[in-house]
N, C-alpha and C positions, 0 to 999 in steps of 0.2 A: 381236702376232701368236701366235695358237693352236700347241700345241704337234701334234706329228703323230706318229704311230707308222707303221709300215708294215705291208703287207700280202703274203705271199711265196706264191705258187703252189706245187704239187707239182712243176711243171717249172724254176721258180725254185730251187728247193731244189738239185734234183738238177744244176742246172747250174752249183750255187755249190760243192757238199760232194762228192767223191768218196768210196767206200768205203774205200780206203787212205787218205785225209784223216782220216776219221772213226776208224780203228783207232789212229791215231798221236795225235791229240786225246785220243780215250776213254782209252788209258794215261797221259797226264798227269793228267786228270779225276780218274780211279780212284787214281792214287796220291794226289793230295790228300786223296780220300776216306780212306784208308789214314792220312794224317797229321791227320786232323781237321780241316782246313780247307774241308771240303765235308762237306753231308749231303743225305740222302735222306728224302722223308716217305712213311712207311706207305703202301702202296697203298689205295685207297678202291675197293670192289669190290661190285658187286650184281648177283645171277644172276636170269635169270628165262626162261619159256617152258623148252623142254628143251634149248637149246643157244645160249643169248643172254645177254650180259653186257655190262655197264659198267664204265667206270674210269677211275680218275684218280691220274694219279703226279706228286709234286713233288719239288723238289728245289732246292738252293742250291749256288753255286761261290762261298764268300763274298770269296775272296780276289781273284777274277777280278771280281766285284760283277754277278752274275746270279743271277736264282731264276726259276724259272718252274711252269707244270703242264700235261702232256699230258691231255688228256679224250678219252676214244675209247667207241665205241659197238661191239659185234663180235655179229653175226648171221648165222645160217645165209644168207640174203640178202643180206648186204652189212656191209662196215666201214666207218666213217669217223673221224678223229683229225685233233684241232687241236691247236696248241701255242700257249701265250700265255707272251712272255717279258717281263721287268721287268729294270727297273734295280733290284739289290738293296740299293744305295744312297740313290738319291733318290726309291724308290717309283714310278717313270713306267714306265707301258707302254710299251714298245718295239716289240715286233712281236707279230703274228698270224701263224701261217702253217698251210696244209695239212700233216699228218703221217703220211699214210700211207708213202710214200717214205721218210720221216725215220725213222719205227718201222723199217720193215724195214732201213736203212743200221745203225741200232742195235743190231737184234736179232743180226744177224749179225756186228757189228763187236766186241759183246762175247764171241760163240764165238770169234771168232777170236785176240781177247787171252785167252780162257781157254784156248785150244791154246797159244798161243805161249808161256805160263807154266808150264801143267802136263804138256803133251804131251811126250814124248820127242822131242829134236831132230832125229834121224834120221828119223822118220817120216815117210814121203812117200805112202803106200797108205791109202787110207780107204773104208770103207762108210758109204752114205748111207741111211739106212731113212727114206723120204718124197719125195712129188715134187710136195707141194703149192704155194703161191705164196711160202713162206718158203725154200725149197731152193736154188733156184739161187744166192740170197745166201750162203746160210750156206756152200755149197760155193767162191765166189769170194772169200770173206774167209779161210777157212782155207787156201785154196790161196796167198795172200799172206804169211801166216805160216808155212807149210809147204807149200813148194811140192810140189804133187804130180806124181807118176809114172803113178798110176793110181787110179782110181775104179771102186768097184762099186754098182750102184744096186738097190734093191728097192725096190716100192710094191704094193698090192693089186691094181690096176686096170693090167692088160697093156697098154692101150692109152697110157695116160697115161704110163707107165713108160717107153715106147718114145719117145716122143715129148720126153720129158725127155730121155732119152739122148742123142738127135739133138740136141738145142738145146747141149747140153752139150759135145759134140763138134764142132759148129761154132762155139763161142766160146773153146775151150782146146786146149790143145796134150797135153797128158796122156790116157793110154788110159781110156775108156769102156767099162765091161761092164755088160750087164744079167745083174740075177743072178733066177733062177727060182723062190728060196726065200730067207728071211732067213739061213738057215745059210750057203749058198751066199754070200750078200753080205757075211758077216761073219767067215770063216774064215780065219785068221791076221791080220785087218786089224790093222796098230799104230792106228789112229784109225776109231772108230765114232762115226756122228753121227746121231741120232735126231730128227725133225722132223715129227712125226704129230700127229693127233689123236686120238688111241687112248683110248679108255674105259676098258679094260683093258689091264695089261702084259701086253707080247709078249715083249720079250728076257730071251732067260737065261742064267744064269751060263756055261752049256758053250757057249754061241755066240761066248764072249769068249776072245781069244787072250790068254795072259800076257804081261803089260806093255802089253798095250792101254790107249789114253786115249778115255773114253767121255764125249762132249758131248751130254747129256740136255738137249733144246730145246724139245720139242712141248708137252709137260704143264706147264700154267701155271695150271689151276685143279683144285679139289679135288675134281674129279668125273672127271677123268683121268689115266691114268698110263700111261707106256711101259716102264718096268723092275720086274723081278719081284723080289722081295724077296731070293732066292739070290745076286743080284749082289753087294748089300752085304756078303755073307760073303767076298767077295774083295777088295774096295775097299780101298786103303791110303791113299789120300788124296783130299780132298772139299774142292772150293771150290765157291764158289757167289757170284753178284754180288751179293746182298742177304739176309742171313741172315734179319730179321726177316719179309721175303715169303715166305721158302721155308717159315718155319715156320708163316705161315698158310696157303699155299695150294700147297704140293708136297706132294700124298698122297702119293708115292712115300718121301721123307724122314719125311714124318709116322708114315706106318706103322712105319718102321723103329725111327725114336728115341722116339716116343713110344708104340707101342702092340706093338714089337717087341723084336727082339733089339739094339738100339741102346741101350735101357736109359737113355733121356733124355738121352745122353752129346752132347748137341749141341756143346760144345767142339769135338768133332772137325772141325766144319762151320766152312771157315774164310772170312771173307770174302776176295774178289779183290784188295781195295783193303790188305787187311793182307800178301797174298801180294805185290803188287806195291811196296808201299812199306818193307817189309822185306826184299825179295828172297829170298824163300822157295820151296824147290823140293823136291818131292816126295823122298821115301826111294829110294835106287838098286835098291835091291830090292824095290821096289812091285809089286805083281801087276796092279791094277786102279788106274788115277786116273780121277775122275769130274768133270766141271765141270758143274754144273746152273743154267741161266740162267732167272731167273724174270722178269726186266724191272723195272729201278731207272728212278727220275727222272734221277740223274745222266748217262745214258746218252742221255737224250732231249735233256737240258740242254745235253749238249756239241755236238751237231746243229746244234742250235738258235743256240747262240751262236757257232757257227762260221758257217752261212747268216747270221744278222743282220750280221754284223762284215763279212763278204762284200759283202752285199747294200749297204751301207752306202758300203762304199768304191770300190764298183762303179756306185753308181746304178741297181741292181736293185729292184723292187719297188714296190707304190702305195701312194702316202703315205697315210692318212686323216686328217681332224683330230679333237682330243681335246677336249672340253670341261671344264673345270674343276668348273663347278658349274652347277647348274639349277634354277630354283624349283619346289618341290613343291606340288602342288596337294591342300589339306588337306581339302578338299569336293567330293565325288561331281557 
């Protein structure tokens, strides 16, 4: 009997794993990362044209026995991702799955986890800058860890901003306010989340209240930036999902630590795995806390592993046969 792997569609993945499941499982995976029983493979990144890129992220949860890669292409005309899951001990292909929704869940879940560990526990009012395809999930994830009473929304296109506000108001019980400017959105907000495709920094120090927590989610390529450099003068605690990735692709952090006032002191940037594993909390008198999410393989692997395990338990997915070997043609 031939071995088989399974194919999981976007619909199958979302039927098997919720955002709440993802945050809970990801906390355990990130803790393993902090303890050294899991690892990320640095991102392979290729950019082309004006705004297109191709990516590959790998990782392994050694104790759990899973490893894999997510591969995707992002263009102005669309994006598609697939995840390939392996048995880390036996070297077997276990599953191939569509991964756009998987990516959306892991991207929002890591922000939720960063908020849980870094933001003030009493924070329940958020400013959201951006209303694109990642924005709704970001709100949902943060609301799971810091139940919100109010959210203020700003994005540059009024029609999209208004439609997004209506969508949030239909799905959640908290107060939803449309802001006419970034300053209006961020004034006094204890949580500020940026999820934009900005090419140039727009969030300035004066826009942030003392004690605010900032989630910088949108800029993950060297060509993009959301945070103005003067913000870092007030930041007293910085955590990122993956430090090597940040050093490679976060223009904001590179400009500060390698080219600016940060003076190369990357030791100030704490991996979230260390924060979770060691129970580290920001200083009580911290002015601004920052969580910078760049994307890392462990986040993708966590969702893929959970989806696969549940798919096997519930008989979900389309099996396909695997061939151990085949004769190679040596002549044309």
